[in-house]
PLY file of the C-alpha trace (Angstrom):
ply
format ascii 1.0
element vertex 416
property float x
property float y
property float z
element edge 415
property int vertex1
property int vertex2
end_header
-4.75 -10.58 19.28
-1.38 -8.58 18.72
-0.88 -6.87 15.16
1.51 -4.46 14.02
0.06 -1.55 12.20
1.01 2.16 11.60
-0.28 5.37 11.99
0.07 8.11 9.66
-0.36 11.98 9.89
0.82 15.10 8.85
3.48 17.31 10.56
3.51 20.79 11.39
6.79 22.08 10.85
8.50 25.41 11.31
11.38 26.31 8.95
14.44 25.12 11.44
12.76 21.50 11.57
11.85 21.42 8.13
15.85 22.01 7.06
16.46 19.23 9.57
14.25 16.77 8.21
15.74 17.62 4.53
19.04 16.98 6.20
18.02 13.43 7.41
16.37 12.64 4.15
19.48 13.84 2.08
21.47 11.13 4.32
19.51 8.46 3.92
19.45 8.78 0.31
23.50 9.31 0.45
23.88 6.05 2.45
21.65 4.10 0.09
23.03 5.24 -2.83
26.83 4.64 -1.23
25.73 1.35 -0.03
24.58 0.24 -3.55
27.98 1.80 -5.32
30.06 -0.47 -2.91
28.16 -3.55 -3.76
28.39 -3.21 -7.22
32.00 -2.42 -6.67
32.66 -5.38 -4.62
30.89 -7.53 -7.38
32.81 -5.81 -10.49
36.38 -6.71 -8.35
35.41 -10.40 -7.46
34.51 -10.78 -11.17
37.45 -9.27 -12.16
39.75 -11.87 -10.28
38.19 -14.77 -12.05
35.18 -15.67 -9.44
32.01 -15.27 -10.37
30.09 -17.60 -8.13
29.39 -17.19 -4.08
30.56 -13.40 -4.27
30.87 -12.36 -0.57
27.72 -10.05 0.26
28.34 -6.79 1.89
25.75 -6.45 4.63
24.24 -3.57 6.11
26.07 -4.11 9.30
29.58 -4.10 7.26
28.31 -1.04 5.06
27.67 0.77 8.42
31.05 0.55 9.77
32.71 1.75 6.82
30.31 4.44 6.68
31.12 5.20 10.62
35.22 5.15 9.53
34.34 7.87 6.85
32.76 9.90 9.42
36.41 10.68 10.96
38.03 12.09 7.80
37.34 15.50 6.47
35.45 16.61 3.48
38.80 17.42 1.52
40.08 13.66 2.21
36.67 12.25 0.99
35.55 11.97 4.56
31.67 13.07 4.96
31.58 14.60 8.80
28.40 16.07 8.13
27.03 13.01 8.70
27.18 13.76 12.39
24.35 16.70 12.26
21.81 13.84 11.38
20.85 10.97 13.71
22.52 7.33 12.98
19.23 5.86 12.65
18.69 7.61 8.99
21.79 6.11 7.14
21.48 2.76 9.10
17.72 2.19 8.37
18.63 3.06 4.41
21.12 0.41 4.26
19.09 -2.14 5.86
16.37 -1.21 3.19
19.22 -1.83 0.60
19.47 -5.29 1.90
16.05 -5.97 1.76
16.32 -4.94 -1.76
18.90 -7.13 -2.58
17.28 -9.64 -1.25
14.23 -9.41 -2.80
15.97 -9.16 -6.39
17.68 -12.38 -5.85
14.48 -13.87 -4.79
12.87 -12.72 -8.13
15.95 -14.00 -9.92
15.55 -17.33 -8.18
11.88 -17.76 -8.90
12.36 -16.76 -12.73
10.44 -13.52 -12.74
10.19 -11.49 -15.70
10.52 -8.49 -14.07
13.78 -8.41 -11.66
13.88 -5.30 -10.19
17.70 -4.56 -9.51
17.81 -1.46 -7.22
18.36 1.69 -8.62
20.10 4.98 -7.58
17.75 7.42 -5.89
17.53 10.92 -7.60
16.83 14.11 -5.24
15.62 15.58 -8.59
12.31 13.34 -8.39
11.35 13.56 -5.08
13.21 14.44 -1.52
12.60 11.45 -0.07
11.90 9.74 3.47
13.92 8.47 6.41
13.29 6.03 9.32
14.25 6.72 13.18
14.21 4.16 15.86
15.06 4.24 19.54
13.06 6.55 21.59
10.16 7.60 19.64
7.23 9.02 22.00
4.00 10.50 20.98
1.52 12.47 22.90
-1.96 13.98 21.72
-0.65 16.95 19.88
3.02 16.04 19.39
6.00 13.29 18.55
9.03 13.21 19.75
11.93 11.73 17.75
15.65 11.16 18.12
18.03 14.52 17.11
14.41 16.08 15.67
12.80 16.88 19.20
9.12 17.50 19.92
7.63 18.04 16.55
3.80 19.16 16.09
0.91 17.63 14.48
-2.19 18.58 12.80
-4.53 15.92 13.90
-4.55 16.05 17.78
-5.38 12.74 19.37
-4.95 10.63 16.61
-1.32 9.20 17.29
-0.99 6.25 19.97
-0.02 7.29 23.39
2.82 5.76 25.56
0.57 2.76 26.52
1.36 0.86 22.96
4.89 0.12 21.97
6.33 1.93 19.30
8.80 0.07 17.01
9.76 2.68 14.88
8.90 6.14 12.97
9.06 7.00 9.08
9.08 10.47 7.98
8.39 11.35 4.56
7.58 14.19 2.07
4.79 14.51 -0.58
4.23 17.76 -2.53
5.52 19.87 0.06
4.09 18.23 3.05
5.55 16.25 5.68
4.25 13.20 7.26
5.34 11.11 10.15
4.19 6.85 10.26
4.63 5.26 13.39
4.40 1.78 13.25
3.05 0.22 16.73
2.40 -3.12 18.10
-1.02 -3.15 19.25
-3.32 -5.39 21.12
-6.98 -5.96 19.66
-8.46 -8.14 21.87
-10.93 -10.45 21.25
-13.05 -9.87 18.00
-16.61 -10.17 18.74
-18.48 -12.99 16.52
-21.47 -12.16 14.26
-23.98 -13.78 11.57
-24.17 -11.40 8.87
-22.71 -12.67 5.94
-22.54 -9.67 3.08
-21.33 -10.12 -0.34
-19.65 -7.23 -2.10
-19.35 -6.59 -5.95
-16.86 -3.70 -7.04
-16.85 -1.99 -9.78
-16.58 1.25 -11.82
-19.77 3.10 -12.12
-20.09 2.42 -8.12
-16.94 1.78 -5.92
-19.03 -1.23 -4.28
-22.35 -2.33 -3.98
-23.37 -4.70 -1.02
-25.77 -7.64 -0.88
-27.78 -5.79 2.12
-28.38 -2.78 -0.70
-25.71 -0.67 0.38
-24.17 1.74 -2.50
-20.73 3.11 -2.01
-20.35 5.84 -4.91
-17.18 6.24 -7.01
-15.74 9.41 -6.45
-13.60 9.22 -9.88
-10.80 11.61 -8.68
-8.63 11.32 -11.62
-11.51 11.57 -14.36
-13.02 14.76 -12.48
-9.81 16.33 -12.15
-8.35 15.87 -15.87
-9.30 19.44 -17.23
-7.42 20.83 -14.19
-4.38 18.72 -14.67
-4.42 19.57 -18.08
-4.19 23.42 -17.44
-1.21 22.46 -15.03
0.87 20.58 -17.09
0.71 23.07 -19.87
1.74 25.51 -17.54
4.55 23.71 -16.93
5.85 22.75 -20.56
5.40 26.72 -20.93
8.20 27.40 -18.52
12.01 27.23 -19.51
13.35 24.12 -18.37
15.63 24.82 -14.84
13.94 28.12 -14.28
12.09 28.93 -11.01
8.88 29.41 -12.52
9.08 25.68 -14.07
9.80 24.55 -10.45
6.94 26.51 -9.06
4.32 24.91 -11.73
5.56 21.53 -11.25
5.14 21.70 -7.42
1.59 23.12 -8.52
0.94 19.78 -10.73
2.55 17.70 -7.45
-0.09 19.44 -5.39
-3.06 18.32 -7.58
-1.99 14.55 -7.90
-1.83 14.40 -4.07
-5.27 15.91 -4.02
-6.60 13.11 -6.12
-4.86 10.45 -4.31
-6.62 11.94 -0.78
-9.77 11.64 -2.60
-9.50 8.51 -3.57
-8.11 7.16 -0.36
-10.50 8.34 1.38
-13.46 7.16 -0.10
-11.69 3.53 -0.06
-10.85 3.76 3.74
-14.35 4.84 4.30
-15.94 1.88 2.35
-13.76 -0.71 3.79
-14.18 0.40 7.50
-18.31 0.40 6.73
-17.98 -2.83 5.42
-15.75 -4.78 7.78
-17.63 -3.30 10.92
-20.91 -4.18 10.28
-20.48 -7.60 8.48
-19.04 -11.15 10.30
-18.28 -12.69 6.82
-17.54 -11.02 3.70
-17.54 -12.62 0.04
-15.54 -11.13 -2.79
-14.88 -12.08 -6.08
-11.11 -12.78 -7.39
-10.84 -10.13 -9.98
-8.19 -9.70 -12.96
-7.10 -6.23 -12.44
-4.07 -6.79 -14.66
-6.30 -8.02 -17.56
-8.84 -5.27 -17.34
-5.99 -2.67 -17.41
-4.92 -3.86 -20.84
-8.37 -2.80 -22.30
-7.32 0.94 -23.23
-10.99 2.02 -23.34
-11.43 1.31 -19.80
-7.60 1.33 -18.52
-7.94 4.74 -17.15
-11.51 4.09 -15.15
-10.15 0.99 -13.83
-6.88 2.52 -12.42
-8.74 5.15 -10.82
-11.21 3.02 -9.15
-8.38 1.08 -7.31
-10.50 -2.08 -7.06
-7.40 -4.18 -5.87
-6.59 -1.97 -3.29
-10.05 -1.99 -1.92
-9.79 -5.83 -1.86
-6.56 -5.30 0.00
-7.84 -2.86 2.93
-10.86 -5.28 3.02
-8.90 -8.10 3.91
-6.30 -6.60 6.43
-9.20 -4.61 8.25
-11.39 -7.99 8.00
-8.48 -9.90 9.88
-8.21 -6.91 12.36
-11.78 -7.27 13.53
-12.54 -11.41 13.34
-14.21 -10.96 9.80
-13.95 -13.91 7.56
-13.25 -13.46 3.90
-14.53 -15.78 1.24
-13.15 -14.93 -2.42
-14.99 -16.57 -5.24
-13.26 -18.31 -7.92
-12.60 -15.88 -10.90
-15.00 -17.62 -13.48
-17.70 -17.62 -10.99
-20.83 -15.96 -13.09
-21.83 -13.80 -10.28
-23.08 -11.24 -12.91
-24.72 -13.30 -15.24
-25.98 -15.68 -12.92
-29.91 -14.90 -11.70
-29.85 -14.49 -8.16
-33.58 -15.44 -7.90
-33.80 -18.79 -10.09
-30.11 -19.44 -10.83
-30.16 -19.47 -14.55
-26.98 -17.85 -16.38
-27.12 -15.53 -19.21
-24.71 -16.30 -22.02
-23.74 -12.59 -22.83
-24.35 -9.41 -20.89
-22.64 -6.19 -22.09
-21.01 -3.48 -19.97
-23.95 -1.23 -20.91
-26.80 -3.34 -19.15
-26.92 -1.88 -16.17
-29.94 -3.84 -14.87
-30.11 -7.73 -14.90
-33.37 -9.01 -16.77
-33.86 -12.71 -16.54
-35.61 -14.62 -19.23
-36.04 -17.45 -17.31
-38.42 -16.17 -14.24
-38.75 -12.29 -15.35
-36.82 -11.23 -12.22
-35.65 -7.19 -12.82
-32.67 -6.14 -10.45
-29.95 -3.79 -10.67
-26.73 -5.68 -12.08
-24.40 -4.97 -9.40
-26.69 -5.68 -6.65
-27.50 -9.19 -8.51
-23.89 -9.63 -8.49
-23.70 -9.13 -4.85
-26.19 -11.17 -4.12
-25.14 -13.91 -5.75
-21.57 -13.95 -3.94
-23.68 -14.01 -0.77
-25.16 -17.31 -1.48
-21.61 -18.62 -1.95
-21.12 -18.47 1.93
-23.70 -20.90 2.53
-23.49 -23.33 -0.49
-19.70 -23.39 -0.08
-17.60 -26.56 1.08
-15.16 -24.32 3.14
-15.85 -24.20 6.67
-15.54 -20.62 7.74
-13.01 -19.84 10.76
-11.82 -16.75 12.45
-8.14 -15.84 12.35
-5.99 -18.38 14.36
-8.53 -21.15 13.97
-7.97 -24.53 12.49
-11.20 -25.48 11.32
-10.81 -24.99 7.58
-12.27 -27.28 5.06
-10.88 -28.43 1.48
-9.82 -25.35 -0.80
-12.09 -26.13 -3.41
-14.01 -23.55 -5.68
-14.29 -20.99 -3.00
-11.37 -20.09 -1.28
-10.91 -18.55 2.60
-8.65 -15.97 3.40
-8.21 -14.93 6.73
-5.90 -11.94 6.54
-3.19 -14.10 5.14
-1.94 -14.89 1.79
-3.57 -17.58 -0.22
0.19 -19.39 -1.28
0.25 -20.06 2.62
-2.95 -21.36 2.90
-2.75 -23.57 0.10
0.84 -24.59 1.22
-0.92 -25.45 4.83
-4.05 -27.28 3.83
-3.58 -28.54 0.52
0 1
1 2
2 3
3 4
4 5
5 6
6 7
7 8
8 9
9 10
10 11
11 12
12 13
13 14
14 15
15 16
16 17
17 18
18 19
19 20
20 21
21 22
22 23
23 24
24 25
25 26
26 27
27 28
28 29
29 30
30 31
31 32
32 33
33 34
34 35
35 36
36 37
37 38
38 39
39 40
40 41
41 42
42 43
43 44
44 45
45 46
46 47
47 48
48 49
49 50
50 51
51 52
52 53
53 54
54 55
55 56
56 57
57 58
58 59
59 60
60 61
61 62
62 63
63 64
64 65
65 66
66 67
67 68
68 69
69 70
70 71
71 72
72 73
73 74
74 75
75 76
76 77
77 78
78 79
79 80
80 81
81 82
82 83
83 84
84 85
85 86
86 87
87 88
88 89
89 90
90 91
91 92
92 93
93 94
94 95
95 96
96 97
97 98
98 99
99 100
100 101
101 102
102 103
103 104
104 105
105 106
106 107
107 108
108 109
109 110
110 111
111 112
112 113
113 114
114 115
115 116
116 117
117 118
118 119
119 120
120 121
121 122
122 123
123 124
124 125
125 126
126 127
127 128
128 129
129 130
130 131
131 132
132 133
133 134
134 135
135 136
136 137
137 138
138 139
139 140
140 141
141 142
142 143
143 144
144 145
145 146
146 147
147 148
148 149
149 150
150 151
151 152
152 153
153 154
154 155
155 156
156 157
157 158
158 159
159 160
160 161
161 162
162 163
163 164
164 165
165 166
166 167
167 168
168 169
169 170
170 171
171 172
172 173
173 174
174 175
175 176
176 177
177 178
178 179
179 180
180 181
181 182
182 183
183 184
184 185
185 186
186 187
187 188
188 189
189 190
190 191
191 192
192 193
193 194
194 195
195 196
196 197
197 198
198 199
199 200
200 201
201 202
202 203
203 204
204 205
205 206
206 207
207 208
208 209
209 210
210 211
211 212
212 213
213 214
214 215
215 216
216 217
217 218
218 219
219 220
220 221
221 222
222 223
223 224
224 225
225 226
226 227
227 228
228 229
229 230
230 231
231 232
232 233
233 234
234 235
235 236
236 237
237 238
238 239
239 240
240 241
241 242
242 243
243 244
244 245
245 246
246 247
247 248
248 249
249 250
250 251
251 252
252 253
253 254
254 255
255 256
256 257
257 258
258 259
259 260
260 261
261 262
262 263
263 264
264 265
265 266
266 267
267 268
268 269
269 270
270 271
271 272
272 273
273 274
274 275
275 276
276 277
277 278
278 279
279 280
280 281
281 282
282 283
283 284
284 285
285 286
286 287
287 288
288 289
289 290
290 291
291 292
292 293
293 294
294 295
295 296
296 297
297 298
298 299
299 300
300 301
301 302
302 303
303 304
304 305
305 306
306 307
307 308
308 309
309 310
310 311
311 312
312 313
313 314
314 315
315 316
316 317
317 318
318 319
319 320
320 321
321 322
322 323
323 324
324 325
325 326
326 327
327 328
328 329
329 330
330 331
331 332
332 333
333 334
334 335
335 336
336 337
337 338
338 339
339 340
340 341
341 342
342 343
343 344
344 345
345 346
346 347
347 348
348 349
349 350
350 351
351 352
352 353
353 354
354 355
355 356
356 357
357 358
358 359
359 360
360 361
361 362
362 363
363 364
364 365
365 366
366 367
367 368
368 369
369 370
370 371
371 372
372 373
373 374
374 375
375 376
376 377
377 378
378 379
379 380
380 381
381 382
382 383
383 384
384 385
385 386
386 387
387 388
388 389
389 390
390 391
391 392
392 393
393 394
394 395
395 396
396 397
397 398
398 399
399 400
400 401
401 402
402 403
403 404
404 405
405 406
406 407
407 408
408 409
409 410
410 411
411 412
412 413
413 414
414 415
């Protein structure tokens, strides 16, 4: 089975290479803003002529041709000859990203979405940004070779894919003063190994995930545990005069702390999702309304810090890589209120009750383990016929829905 995946790692750059990356990021940002301005001007000129509908759109190819013409003129004449110092791929891919943003905007308008999301201009004050390079991109155990940038060292040796894989493109980005490269490759995973272990997974705030087999993955609570230091760093920013060098340094310290928080969270999520998908053949999840949970202002910070939706996303796409079946229970399935022993359902169960005590059979069990066990039982009682990616042996989509690395809408459209 062939898939397209990305390998991201940190770059070890010297001052000269860092300056070259800054120039490429600036060229990509300039091309994006210039293309967006040209699209807006074209639409305004079309409306001024009394023609509102069927406005001719400037494609990425048209904009790139205009950009190439501007390179030939000097700066005094409004040209951009400095664009020759960077690879042509950086502005070209930025204009393609602009095209994709426009298509997404019109699609949301057509679907009647509440948030249309018209493309915005990019500011270098917020972040340096990123750029994408295509063409001759090669990687070794210690270096990655990019067009116009040459050979760049990486910190993680032996992680990037070698020449045996087809590298489609490379994206270089900056975050909190660190530079990263992400290689998009086409990879053949081979035939997944079939198994018979069914695992129910209950995600939460106290524990990141609890499996029906008794496995517990602790929630690092990266944001909650870093609130004290974040408060001190943000106070230091507010005490510095605006526009001063000391304020920039203090802002950079805040950015590095936020980056550290995100790294702690991502590390726990990837370790959890890898451990579950490598050991199970069928995973049963529950359909969570995370957006609704975030409306509870007493739990919003803890829910956002747990990243339950991100964990579900990782479990689904990693399950598709390894040929694991993913079953998603109905949102109103009482996984926590139902007794895993006798099947009776409680009327009320507060968040403070960490142990499930059944009044019918007297079963005393951990709340999260009880929910995971109930989710596991759905895999055997469900009328859905489980299948591996690429198979067509799906049954009717009723209360329990089967997802195998693809969107639910596509499955419902195919199988009704």
